C-alpha positions, 0 to 999 in steps of 0.5 A: 205742680202746675208745670207738671200738670201742663206737661201731662196735658200736653203729652196726652194731647200729643198722644192723640192721633188725628185720623187722616182723610182716607181713614175717616172716609173708610169709617163712614163707608163701613157705617153706611154699609151697616145701615144699608144692609143690616141683616144681609151679611153677604151684601154688607161684606161686599160693601165693606170690601169696596170701602177697603179698596177705596181706602187703599186707593186713597192712601196710594194716591196720597203716597204718590202725591208725597213722592212727587213733592219729594222728587220736585223738591229734590230737583229744585235743590239739585238745580240751584246754583 
């Protein structure tokens, strides 16, 4: 019984996904846009679009860093005797 409860608890914790840094910054940026332009939809949409572009750049940077790490690891493994 206790074991089943523990498995359920661990399964639920595993299902929770921690948002990455890019997504957290995006959410904060959108929140700031709503605070800054509560009544002007056009300005708020422009601000939110900037937030989306920033998130895309952030994710692209992270992808390039991961790719560079993979290439470096491959070359290190390839060059070992």
